[in-house]
N, CA, C and O atoms as a Maestro MAE file, in Angstrom:
{
 s_m_m2io_version
 :::
 2.0.0
}

f_m_ct {
 s_m_title
 :::
 protein
 m_atom[300] {
  # First column is atom index #
  i_m_mmod_type
  r_m_x_coord
  r_m_y_coord
  r_m_z_coord
  i_m_residue_number
  s_m_chain_name
  s_m_pdb_residue_name
  s_m_pdb_atom_name
  i_m_atomic_number
  :::
  1 25 66.239 41.560 100.907 1 A "MET " " N  " 7
  2 3 64.982 41.086 101.465 1 A "MET " " CA " 6
  3 2 63.849 41.580 100.560 1 A "MET " " C  " 6
  4 15 63.761 42.768 100.251 1 A "MET " " O  " 8
  5 25 62.991 40.654 100.142 2 A "ASP " " N  " 7
  6 3 61.888 41.051 99.269 2 A "ASP " " CA " 6
  7 2 60.693 41.545 100.083 2 A "ASP " " C  " 6
  8 15 60.679 41.446 101.310 2 A "ASP " " O  " 8
  9 25 59.709 42.069 99.395 3 A "GLY " " N  " 7
  10 3 58.543 42.659 100.048 3 A "GLY " " CA " 6
  11 2 57.741 41.671 100.866 3 A "GLY " " C  " 6
  12 15 57.231 42.010 101.934 3 A "GLY " " O  " 8
  13 25 57.627 40.456 100.374 4 A "GLU " " N  " 7
  14 3 56.853 39.435 101.082 4 A "GLU " " CA " 6
  15 2 57.513 39.058 102.411 4 A "GLU " " C  " 6
  16 15 56.834 38.894 103.425 4 A "GLU " " O  " 8
  17 25 58.812 38.926 102.395 5 A "THR " " N  " 7
  18 3 59.552 38.604 103.614 5 A "THR " " CA " 6
  19 2 59.444 39.750 104.609 5 A "THR " " C  " 6
  20 15 59.245 39.531 105.804 5 A "THR " " O  " 8
  21 25 59.578 40.966 104.109 6 A "LEU " " N  " 7
  22 3 59.456 42.144 104.965 6 A "LEU " " CA " 6
  23 2 58.079 42.208 105.622 6 A "LEU " " C  " 6
  24 15 57.962 42.508 106.810 6 A "LEU " " O  " 8
  25 25 57.050 41.926 104.847 7 A "GLU " " N  " 7
  26 3 55.682 41.941 105.362 7 A "GLU " " CA " 6
  27 2 55.501 40.886 106.460 7 A "GLU " " C  " 6
  28 15 54.834 41.144 107.462 7 A "GLU " " O  " 8
  29 25 56.082 39.721 106.278 8 A "LYS " " N  " 7
  30 3 55.973 38.646 107.262 8 A "LYS " " CA " 6
  31 2 56.673 39.037 108.566 8 A "LYS " " C  " 6
  32 15 56.143 38.797 109.651 8 A "LYS " " O  " 8
  33 25 57.842 39.629 108.465 9 A "VAL " " N  " 7
  34 3 58.577 40.075 109.658 9 A "VAL " " CA " 6
  35 2 57.789 41.159 110.376 9 A "VAL " " C  " 6
  36 15 57.693 41.151 111.604 9 A "VAL " " O  " 8
  37 25 57.224 42.093 109.614 10 A "TYR " " N  " 7
  38 3 56.420 43.163 110.207 10 A "TYR " " CA " 6
  39 2 55.233 42.566 110.963 10 A "TYR " " C  " 6
  40 15 54.940 42.978 112.085 10 A "TYR " " O  " 8
  41 25 54.554 41.600 110.353 11 A "GLN " " N  " 7
  42 3 53.385 40.982 110.961 11 A "GLN " " CA " 6
  43 2 53.759 40.244 112.248 11 A "GLN " " C  " 6
  44 15 53.033 40.330 113.239 11 A "GLN " " O  " 8
  45 25 54.856 39.539 112.245 12 A "GLU " " N  " 7
  46 3 55.302 38.830 113.449 12 A "GLU " " CA " 6
  47 2 55.597 39.806 114.579 12 A "GLU " " C  " 6
  48 15 55.227 39.561 115.727 12 A "GLU " " O  " 8
  49 25 56.259 40.903 114.259 13 A "ASN " " N  " 7
  50 3 56.548 41.926 115.276 13 A "ASN " " CA " 6
  51 2 55.269 42.567 115.795 13 A "ASN " " C  " 6
  52 15 55.143 42.848 116.987 13 A "ASN " " O  " 8
  53 25 54.327 42.794 114.894 14 A "LEU " " N  " 7
  54 3 53.047 43.374 115.282 14 A "LEU " " CA " 6
  55 2 52.319 42.449 116.251 14 A "LEU " " C  " 6
  56 15 51.789 42.897 117.267 14 A "LEU " " O  " 8
  57 25 52.296 41.170 115.934 15 A "GLU " " N  " 7
  58 3 51.612 40.210 116.803 15 A "GLU " " CA " 6
  59 2 52.271 40.147 118.178 15 A "GLU " " C  " 6
  60 15 51.578 40.063 119.192 15 A "GLU " " O  " 8
  61 25 53.583 40.187 118.220 16 A "GLU " " N  " 7
  62 3 54.291 40.193 119.507 16 A "GLU " " CA " 6
  63 2 53.914 41.414 120.337 16 A "GLU " " C  " 6
  64 15 53.681 41.304 121.541 16 A "GLU " " O  " 8
  65 25 53.854 42.573 119.696 17 A "ARG " " N  " 7
  66 3 53.496 43.801 120.416 17 A "ARG " " CA " 6
  67 2 52.056 43.753 120.908 17 A "ARG " " C  " 6
  68 15 51.764 44.170 122.029 17 A "ARG " " O  " 8
  69 25 51.153 43.243 120.069 18 A "ILE " " N  " 7
  70 3 49.742 43.134 120.455 18 A "ILE " " CA " 6
  71 2 49.601 42.244 121.684 18 A "ILE " " C  " 6
  72 15 48.938 42.620 122.650 18 A "ILE " " O  " 8
  73 25 50.214 41.079 121.651 19 A "ILE " " N  " 7
  74 3 50.103 40.120 122.745 19 A "ILE " " CA " 6
  75 2 50.693 40.687 124.036 19 A "ILE " " C  " 6
  76 15 50.079 40.573 125.097 19 A "ILE " " O  " 8
  77 25 51.865 41.291 123.955 20 A "ALA " " N  " 7
  78 3 52.502 41.865 125.140 20 A "ALA " " CA " 6
  79 2 51.666 43.003 125.724 20 A "ALA " " C  " 6
  80 15 51.510 43.096 126.941 20 A "ALA " " O  " 8
  81 25 51.137 43.855 124.875 21 A "TYR " " N  " 7
  82 3 50.333 44.983 125.346 21 A "TYR " " CA " 6
  83 2 49.012 44.499 125.934 21 A "TYR " " C  " 6
  84 15 48.554 45.023 126.949 21 A "TYR " " O  " 8
  85 25 48.404 43.509 125.306 22 A "LEU " " N  " 7
  86 3 47.165 42.934 125.810 22 A "LEU " " CA " 6
  87 2 47.377 42.345 127.207 22 A "LEU " " C  " 6
  88 15 46.565 42.558 128.107 22 A "LEU " " O  " 8
  89 25 48.464 41.612 127.378 23 A "ALA " " N  " 7
  90 3 48.785 41.035 128.688 23 A "ALA " " CA " 6
  91 2 48.984 42.135 129.725 23 A "ALA " " C  " 6
  92 15 48.540 42.011 130.866 23 A "ALA " " O  " 8
  93 25 49.649 43.199 129.324 24 A "GLU " " N  " 7
  94 3 49.929 44.308 130.243 24 A "GLU " " CA " 6
  95 2 48.658 45.014 130.694 24 A "GLU " " C  " 6
  96 15 48.442 45.188 131.893 24 A "GLU " " O  " 8
  97 25 47.816 45.420 129.754 25 A "ILE " " N  " 7
  98 3 46.651 46.233 130.130 25 A "ILE " " CA " 6
  99 2 45.552 45.413 130.797 25 A "ILE " " C  " 6
  100 15 44.758 45.954 131.566 25 A "ILE " " O  " 8
  101 25 45.500 44.124 130.511 26 A "LYS " " N  " 7
  102 3 44.474 43.262 131.121 26 A "LYS " " CA " 6
  103 2 45.001 42.513 132.340 26 A "LYS " " C  " 6
  104 15 44.259 41.774 132.987 26 A "LYS " " O  " 8
  105 25 46.274 42.702 132.650 27 A "SER " " N  " 7
  106 3 46.913 42.012 133.779 27 A "SER " " CA " 6
  107 2 46.698 40.503 133.713 27 A "SER " " C  " 6
  108 15 46.252 39.868 134.668 27 A "SER " " O  " 8
  109 25 47.032 39.960 132.552 28 A "ILE " " N  " 7
  110 3 46.923 38.521 132.333 28 A "ILE " " CA " 6
  111 2 48.281 38.003 131.876 28 A "ILE " " C  " 6
  112 15 49.157 38.782 131.499 28 A "ILE " " O  " 8
  113 25 48.446 36.703 131.911 29 A "SER " " N  " 7
  114 3 49.717 36.116 131.480 29 A "SER " " CA " 6
  115 2 49.874 36.247 129.966 29 A "SER " " C  " 6
  116 15 48.903 36.422 129.230 29 A "SER " " O  " 8
  117 25 51.116 36.156 129.533 30 A "LEU " " N  " 7
  118 3 51.373 36.186 128.092 30 A "LEU " " CA " 6
  119 2 50.699 35.000 127.399 30 A "LEU " " C  " 6
  120 15 50.226 35.125 126.269 30 A "LEU " " O  " 8
  121 25 50.656 33.860 128.073 31 A "GLU " " N  " 7
  122 3 50.023 32.680 127.494 31 A "GLU " " CA " 6
  123 2 48.537 32.907 127.253 31 A "GLU " " C  " 6
  124 15 48.006 32.540 126.205 31 A "GLU " " O  " 8
  125 25 47.869 33.512 128.230 32 A "LYS " " N  " 7
  126 3 46.437 33.799 128.076 32 A "LYS " " CA " 6
  127 2 46.227 34.848 126.992 32 A "LYS " " C  " 6
  128 15 45.292 34.739 126.198 32 A "LYS " " O  " 8
  129 25 47.080 35.855 126.952 33 A "ALA " " N  " 7
  130 3 46.977 36.888 125.917 33 A "ALA " " CA " 6
  131 2 47.170 36.273 124.533 33 A "ALA " " C  " 6
  132 15 46.474 36.643 123.588 33 A "ALA " " O  " 8
  133 25 48.106 35.340 124.411 34 A "MET " " N  " 7
  134 3 48.321 34.652 123.130 34 A "MET " " CA " 6
  135 2 47.084 33.859 122.738 34 A "MET " " C  " 6
  136 15 46.659 33.889 121.583 34 A "MET " " O  " 8
  137 25 46.512 33.152 123.698 35 A "ASP " " N  " 7
  138 3 45.319 32.354 123.435 35 A "ASP " " CA " 6
  139 2 44.175 33.238 122.953 35 A "ASP " " C  " 6
  140 15 43.498 32.916 121.977 35 A "ASP " " O  " 8
  141 25 43.968 34.348 123.644 36 A "ILE " " N  " 7
  142 3 42.898 35.280 123.260 36 A "ILE " " CA " 6
  143 2 43.162 35.812 121.857 36 A "ILE " " C  " 6
  144 15 42.281 35.776 120.997 36 A "ILE " " O  " 8
  145 25 44.362 36.298 121.631 37 A "TYR " " N  " 7
  146 3 44.671 36.892 120.328 37 A "TYR " " CA " 6
  147 2 44.501 35.888 119.193 37 A "TYR " " C  " 6
  148 15 43.838 36.189 118.201 37 A "TYR " " O  " 8
  149 25 45.084 34.712 119.322 38 A "TYR " " N  " 7
  150 3 45.049 33.756 118.220 38 A "TYR " " CA " 6
  151 2 43.684 33.124 117.999 38 A "TYR " " C  " 6
  152 15 43.472 32.468 116.979 38 A "TYR " " O  " 8
  153 25 42.754 33.305 118.931 39 A "HIS " " N  " 7
  154 3 41.384 32.844 118.733 39 A "HIS " " CA " 6
  155 2 40.454 33.981 118.280 39 A "HIS " " C  " 6
  156 15 39.244 33.785 118.166 39 A "HIS " " O  " 8
  157 25 41.006 35.134 118.031 40 A "SER " " N  " 7
  158 3 40.195 36.294 117.678 40 A "SER " " CA " 6
  159 2 40.019 36.439 116.171 40 A "SER " " C  " 6
  160 15 40.829 35.967 115.373 40 A "SER " " O  " 8
  161 25 38.940 37.104 115.823 41 A "ALA " " N  " 7
  162 3 38.709 37.458 114.421 41 A "ALA " " CA " 6
  163 2 39.744 38.480 113.967 41 A "ALA " " C  " 6
  164 15 40.104 38.531 112.791 41 A "ALA " " O  " 8
  165 25 40.216 39.290 114.904 42 A "LEU " " N  " 7
  166 3 41.233 40.286 114.575 42 A "LEU " " CA " 6
  167 2 42.501 39.623 114.049 42 A "LEU " " C  " 6
  168 15 43.088 40.094 113.075 42 A "LEU " " O  " 8
  169 25 42.926 38.538 114.685 43 A "ALA " " N  " 7
  170 3 44.120 37.819 114.220 43 A "ALA " " CA " 6
  171 2 43.933 37.328 112.792 43 A "ALA " " C  " 6
  172 15 44.861 37.377 111.985 43 A "ALA " " O  " 8
  173 25 42.729 36.855 112.483 44 A "ASP " " N  " 7
  174 3 42.442 36.400 111.119 44 A "ASP " " CA " 6
  175 2 42.526 37.557 110.127 44 A "ASP " " C  " 6
  176 15 43.065 37.406 109.031 44 A "ASP " " O  " 8
  177 25 41.991 38.707 110.518 45 A "LYS " " N  " 7
  178 3 42.033 39.886 109.644 45 A "LYS " " CA " 6
  179 2 43.465 40.340 109.404 45 A "LYS " " C  " 6
  180 15 43.837 40.677 108.279 45 A "LYS " " O  " 8
  181 25 44.261 40.347 110.457 46 A "ILE " " N  " 7
  182 3 45.658 40.755 110.320 46 A "ILE " " CA " 6
  183 2 46.399 39.779 109.423 46 A "ILE " " C  " 6
  184 15 47.170 40.183 108.553 46 A "ILE " " O  " 8
  185 25 46.163 38.512 109.638 47 A "HIS " " N  " 7
  186 3 46.828 37.472 108.857 47 A "HIS " " CA " 6
  187 2 46.456 37.546 107.380 47 A "HIS " " C  " 6
  188 15 47.292 37.315 106.507 47 A "HIS " " O  " 8
  189 25 45.196 37.868 107.113 48 A "SER " " N  " 7
  190 3 44.703 37.942 105.740 48 A "SER " " CA " 6
  191 2 44.963 39.293 105.088 48 A "SER " " C  " 6
  192 15 44.873 39.428 103.868 48 A "SER " " O  " 8
  193 25 45.283 40.283 105.899 49 A "GLY " " N  " 7
  194 3 45.501 41.620 105.359 49 A "GLY " " CA " 6
  195 2 44.212 42.306 104.967 49 A "GLY " " C  " 6
  196 15 44.208 43.180 104.100 49 A "GLY " " O  " 8
  197 25 43.109 41.912 105.603 50 A "ILE " " N  " 7
  198 3 41.798 42.474 105.281 50 A "ILE " " CA " 6
  199 2 41.739 43.942 105.695 50 A "ILE " " C  " 6
  200 15 42.054 44.302 106.829 50 A "ILE " " O  " 8
  201 25 41.327 44.774 104.747 51 A "GLU " " N  " 7
  202 3 41.104 46.205 104.976 51 A "GLU " " CA " 6
  203 2 42.340 46.948 105.470 51 A "GLU " " C  " 6
  204 15 42.219 48.053 105.998 51 A "GLU " " O  " 8
  205 25 43.520 46.367 105.310 52 A "GLY " " N  " 7
  206 3 44.745 47.030 105.741 52 A "GLY " " CA " 6
  207 2 44.850 47.192 107.241 52 A "GLY " " C  " 6
  208 15 45.629 48.011 107.729 52 A "GLY " " O  " 8
  209 25 44.060 46.406 107.984 53 A "VAL " " N  " 7
  210 3 44.025 46.526 109.439 53 A "VAL " " CA " 6
  211 2 45.403 46.295 110.055 53 A "VAL " " C  " 6
  212 15 45.686 46.820 111.133 53 A "VAL " " O  " 8
  213 25 46.251 45.535 109.407 54 A "GLN " " N  " 7
  214 3 47.573 45.222 109.948 54 A "GLN " " CA " 6
  215 2 48.487 46.447 110.020 54 A "GLN " " C  " 6
  216 15 49.559 46.386 110.623 54 A "GLN " " O  " 8
  217 25 48.075 47.545 109.417 55 A "TYR " " N  " 7
  218 3 48.905 48.749 109.447 55 A "TYR " " CA " 6
  219 2 48.497 49.733 110.543 55 A "TYR " " C  " 6
  220 15 49.106 50.792 110.688 55 A "TYR " " O  " 8
  221 25 47.466 49.382 111.312 56 A "LEU " " N  " 7
  222 3 47.079 50.223 112.443 56 A "LEU " " CA " 6
  223 2 48.070 50.039 113.586 56 A "LEU " " C  " 6
  224 15 48.776 49.033 113.648 56 A "LEU " " O  " 8
  225 25 48.118 50.992 114.468 57 A "ASP " " N  " 7
  226 3 48.978 50.927 115.647 57 A "ASP " " CA " 6
  227 2 48.548 49.768 116.535 57 A "ASP " " C  " 6
  228 15 47.353 49.503 116.670 57 A "ASP " " O  " 8
  229 25 49.503 49.078 117.140 58 A "PHE " " N  " 7
  230 3 49.189 47.904 117.953 58 A "PHE " " CA " 6
  231 2 48.280 48.243 119.130 58 A "PHE " " C  " 6
  232 15 47.471 47.410 119.538 58 A "PHE " " O  " 8
  233 25 48.397 49.446 119.681 59 A "LYS " " N  " 7
  234 3 47.540 49.835 120.799 59 A "LYS " " CA " 6
  235 2 46.097 50.008 120.335 59 A "LYS " " C  " 6
  236 15 45.165 49.655 121.057 59 A "LYS " " O  " 8
  237 25 45.916 50.539 119.156 60 A "VAL " " N  " 7
  238 3 44.582 50.688 118.576 60 A "VAL " " CA " 6
  239 2 43.988 49.304 118.303 60 A "VAL " " C  " 6
  240 15 42.804 49.071 118.542 60 A "VAL " " O  " 8
  241 25 44.813 48.401 117.805 61 A "LEU " " N  " 7
  242 3 44.337 47.051 117.525 61 A "LEU " " CA " 6
  243 2 43.915 46.327 118.803 61 A "LEU " " C  " 6
  244 15 42.921 45.600 118.799 61 A "LEU " " O  " 8
  245 25 44.650 46.516 119.885 62 A "VAL " " N  " 7
  246 3 44.271 45.909 121.166 62 A "VAL " " CA " 6
  247 2 42.958 46.511 121.650 62 A "VAL " " C  " 6
  248 15 42.103 45.790 122.164 62 A "VAL " " O  " 8
  249 25 42.787 47.805 121.496 63 A "GLN " " N  " 7
  250 3 41.540 48.448 121.892 63 A "GLN " " CA " 6
  251 2 40.372 47.876 121.080 63 A "GLN " " C  " 6
  252 15 39.308 47.599 121.633 63 A "GLN " " O  " 8
  253 25 40.567 47.705 119.796 64 A "ILE " " N  " 7
  254 3 39.529 47.117 118.940 64 A "ILE " " CA " 6
  255 2 39.203 45.705 119.409 64 A "ILE " " C  " 6
  256 15 38.033 45.333 119.510 64 A "ILE " " O  " 8
  257 25 40.229 44.927 119.692 65 A "LEU " " N  " 7
  258 3 40.032 43.556 120.163 65 A "LEU " " CA " 6
  259 2 39.212 43.539 121.455 65 A "LEU " " C  " 6
  260 15 38.269 42.758 121.582 65 A "LEU " " O  " 8
  261 25 39.565 44.382 122.393 66 A "CYS " " N  " 7
  262 3 38.865 44.420 123.676 66 A "CYS " " CA " 6
  263 2 37.404 44.855 123.518 66 A "CYS " " C  " 6
  264 15 36.519 44.346 124.207 66 A "CYS " " O  " 8
  265 25 37.165 45.785 122.618 67 A "GLU " " N  " 7
  266 3 35.811 46.310 122.433 67 A "GLU " " CA " 6
  267 2 34.919 45.387 121.622 67 A "GLU " " C  " 6
  268 15 33.712 45.330 121.860 67 A "GLU " " O  " 8
  269 25 35.484 44.670 120.678 68 A "THR " " N  " 7
  270 3 34.653 43.889 119.766 68 A "THR " " CA " 6
  271 2 34.610 42.394 120.065 68 A "THR " " C  " 6
  272 15 33.734 41.684 119.571 68 A "THR " " O  " 8
  273 25 35.553 41.916 120.871 69 A "GLU " " N  " 7
  274 3 35.610 40.477 121.122 69 A "GLU " " CA " 6
  275 2 35.748 40.177 122.615 69 A "GLU " " C  " 6
  276 15 36.546 39.336 123.030 69 A "GLU " " O  " 8
  277 25 34.957 40.881 123.396 70 A "GLY " " N  " 7
  278 3 35.010 40.744 124.854 70 A "GLY " " CA " 6
  279 2 34.771 39.324 125.364 70 A "GLY " " C  " 6
  280 15 35.277 38.953 126.423 70 A "GLY " " O  " 8
  281 25 34.009 38.534 124.623 71 A "LYS " " N  " 7
  282 3 33.696 37.170 125.068 71 A "LYS " " CA " 6
  283 2 34.953 36.299 125.164 71 A "LYS " " C  " 6
  284 15 34.977 35.322 125.913 71 A "LYS " " O  " 8
  285 25 35.984 36.648 124.414 72 A "LEU " " N  " 7
  286 3 37.221 35.866 124.474 72 A "LEU " " CA " 6
  287 2 37.885 35.966 125.839 72 A "LEU " " C  " 6
  288 15 38.651 35.081 126.221 72 A "LEU " " O  " 8
  289 25 37.605 37.017 126.567 73 A "PHE " " N  " 7
  290 3 38.219 37.218 127.878 73 A "PHE " " CA " 6
  291 2 37.516 36.422 128.977 73 A "PHE " " C  " 6
  292 15 38.019 36.318 130.096 73 A "PHE " " O  " 8
  293 25 36.360 35.867 128.654 74 A "GLU " " N  " 7
  294 3 35.575 35.110 129.624 74 A "GLU " " CA " 6
  295 2 35.950 33.634 129.643 74 A "GLU " " C  " 6
  296 15 35.451 32.885 130.483 74 A "GLU " " O  " 8
  297 25 36.804 33.212 128.752 75 A "ARG " " N  " 7
  298 3 37.182 31.792 128.635 75 A "ARG " " CA " 6
  299 2 38.096 31.366 129.742 75 A "ARG " " C  " 6
  300 15 38.507 30.206 129.792 75 A "ARG " " O  " 8
  :::
 }
 m_bond[299] {
  # First column is bond index #
  i_m_from
  i_m_to
  i_m_order
  :::
  1 1 2 1
  2 2 3 1
  3 3 4 2
  4 3 5 1
  5 5 6 1
  6 6 7 1
  7 7 8 2
  8 7 9 1
  9 9 10 1
  10 10 11 1
  11 11 12 2
  12 11 13 1
  13 13 14 1
  14 14 15 1
  15 15 16 2
  16 15 17 1
  17 17 18 1
  18 18 19 1
  19 19 20 2
  20 19 21 1
  21 21 22 1
  22 22 23 1
  23 23 24 2
  24 23 25 1
  25 25 26 1
  26 26 27 1
  27 27 28 2
  28 27 29 1
  29 29 30 1
  30 30 31 1
  31 31 32 2
  32 31 33 1
  33 33 34 1
  34 34 35 1
  35 35 36 2
  36 35 37 1
  37 37 38 1
  38 38 39 1
  39 39 40 2
  40 39 41 1
  41 41 42 1
  42 42 43 1
  43 43 44 2
  44 43 45 1
  45 45 46 1
  46 46 47 1
  47 47 48 2
  48 47 49 1
  49 49 50 1
  50 50 51 1
  51 51 52 2
  52 51 53 1
  53 53 54 1
  54 54 55 1
  55 55 56 2
  56 55 57 1
  57 57 58 1
  58 58 59 1
  59 59 60 2
  60 59 61 1
  61 61 62 1
  62 62 63 1
  63 63 64 2
  64 63 65 1
  65 65 66 1
  66 66 67 1
  67 67 68 2
  68 67 69 1
  69 69 70 1
  70 70 71 1
  71 71 72 2
  72 71 73 1
  73 73 74 1
  74 74 75 1
  75 75 76 2
  76 75 77 1
  77 77 78 1
  78 78 79 1
  79 79 80 2
  80 79 81 1
  81 81 82 1
  82 82 83 1
  83 83 84 2
  84 83 85 1
  85 85 86 1
  86 86 87 1
  87 87 88 2
  88 87 89 1
  89 89 90 1
  90 90 91 1
  91 91 92 2
  92 91 93 1
  93 93 94 1
  94 94 95 1
  95 95 96 2
  96 95 97 1
  97 97 98 1
  98 98 99 1
  99 99 100 2
  100 99 101 1
  101 101 102 1
  102 102 103 1
  103 103 104 2
  104 103 105 1
  105 105 106 1
  106 106 107 1
  107 107 108 2
  108 107 109 1
  109 109 110 1
  110 110 111 1
  111 111 112 2
  112 111 113 1
  113 113 114 1
  114 114 115 1
  115 115 116 2
  116 115 117 1
  117 117 118 1
  118 118 119 1
  119 119 120 2
  120 119 121 1
  121 121 122 1
  122 122 123 1
  123 123 124 2
  124 123 125 1
  125 125 126 1
  126 126 127 1
  127 127 128 2
  128 127 129 1
  129 129 130 1
  130 130 131 1
  131 131 132 2
  132 131 133 1
  133 133 134 1
  134 134 135 1
  135 135 136 2
  136 135 137 1
  137 137 138 1
  138 138 139 1
  139 139 140 2
  140 139 141 1
  141 141 142 1
  142 142 143 1
  143 143 144 2
  144 143 145 1
  145 145 146 1
  146 146 147 1
  147 147 148 2
  148 147 149 1
  149 149 150 1
  150 150 151 1
  151 151 152 2
  152 151 153 1
  153 153 154 1
  154 154 155 1
  155 155 156 2
  156 155 157 1
  157 157 158 1
  158 158 159 1
  159 159 160 2
  160 159 161 1
  161 161 162 1
  162 162 163 1
  163 163 164 2
  164 163 165 1
  165 165 166 1
  166 166 167 1
  167 167 168 2
  168 167 169 1
  169 169 170 1
  170 170 171 1
  171 171 172 2
  172 171 173 1
  173 173 174 1
  174 174 175 1
  175 175 176 2
  176 175 177 1
  177 177 178 1
  178 178 179 1
  179 179 180 2
  180 179 181 1
  181 181 182 1
  182 182 183 1
  183 183 184 2
  184 183 185 1
  185 185 186 1
  186 186 187 1
  187 187 188 2
  188 187 189 1
  189 189 190 1
  190 190 191 1
  191 191 192 2
  192 191 193 1
  193 193 194 1
  194 194 195 1
  195 195 196 2
  196 195 197 1
  197 197 198 1
  198 198 199 1
  199 199 200 2
  200 199 201 1
  201 201 202 1
  202 202 203 1
  203 203 204 2
  204 203 205 1
  205 205 206 1
  206 206 207 1
  207 207 208 2
  208 207 209 1
  209 209 210 1
  210 210 211 1
  211 211 212 2
  212 211 213 1
  213 213 214 1
  214 214 215 1
  215 215 216 2
  216 215 217 1
  217 217 218 1
  218 218 219 1
  219 219 220 2
  220 219 221 1
  221 221 222 1
  222 222 223 1
  223 223 224 2
  224 223 225 1
  225 225 226 1
  226 226 227 1
  227 227 228 2
  228 227 229 1
  229 229 230 1
  230 230 231 1
  231 231 232 2
  232 231 233 1
  233 233 234 1
  234 234 235 1
  235 235 236 2
  236 235 237 1
  237 237 238 1
  238 238 239 1
  239 239 240 2
  240 239 241 1
  241 241 242 1
  242 242 243 1
  243 243 244 2
  244 243 245 1
  245 245 246 1
  246 246 247 1
  247 247 248 2
  248 247 249 1
  249 249 250 1
  250 250 251 1
  251 251 252 2
  252 251 253 1
  253 253 254 1
  254 254 255 1
  255 255 256 2
  256 255 257 1
  257 257 258 1
  258 258 259 1
  259 259 260 2
  260 259 261 1
  261 261 262 1
  262 262 263 1
  263 263 264 2
  264 263 265 1
  265 265 266 1
  266 266 267 1
  267 267 268 2
  268 267 269 1
  269 269 270 1
  270 270 271 1
  271 271 272 2
  272 271 273 1
  273 273 274 1
  274 274 275 1
  275 275 276 2
  276 275 277 1
  277 277 278 1
  278 278 279 1
  279 279 280 2
  280 279 281 1
  281 281 282 1
  282 282 283 1
  283 283 284 2
  284 283 285 1
  285 285 286 1
  286 286 287 1
  287 287 288 2
  288 287 289 1
  289 289 290 1
  290 290 291 1
  291 291 292 2
  292 291 293 1
  293 293 294 1
  294 294 295 1
  295 295 296 2
  296 295 297 1
  297 297 298 1
  298 298 299 1
  299 299 300 2
  :::
 }
}
């Protein structure tokens, strides 16, 4: 397995953990958590690898999402 493939698998697992944890702490469905996450600027940063944000702990990333993109929860 090359580095690029490994990075993609890591990112997919990270996104799954973020979505599941977001649903858990906000008491929302997985579908709503997915919608919130994939419409967030955080998802774009993780996808692009901006500032190495994808290497932070998933719980920290969910906290960042909740604090910086609260309007997504109002949809």
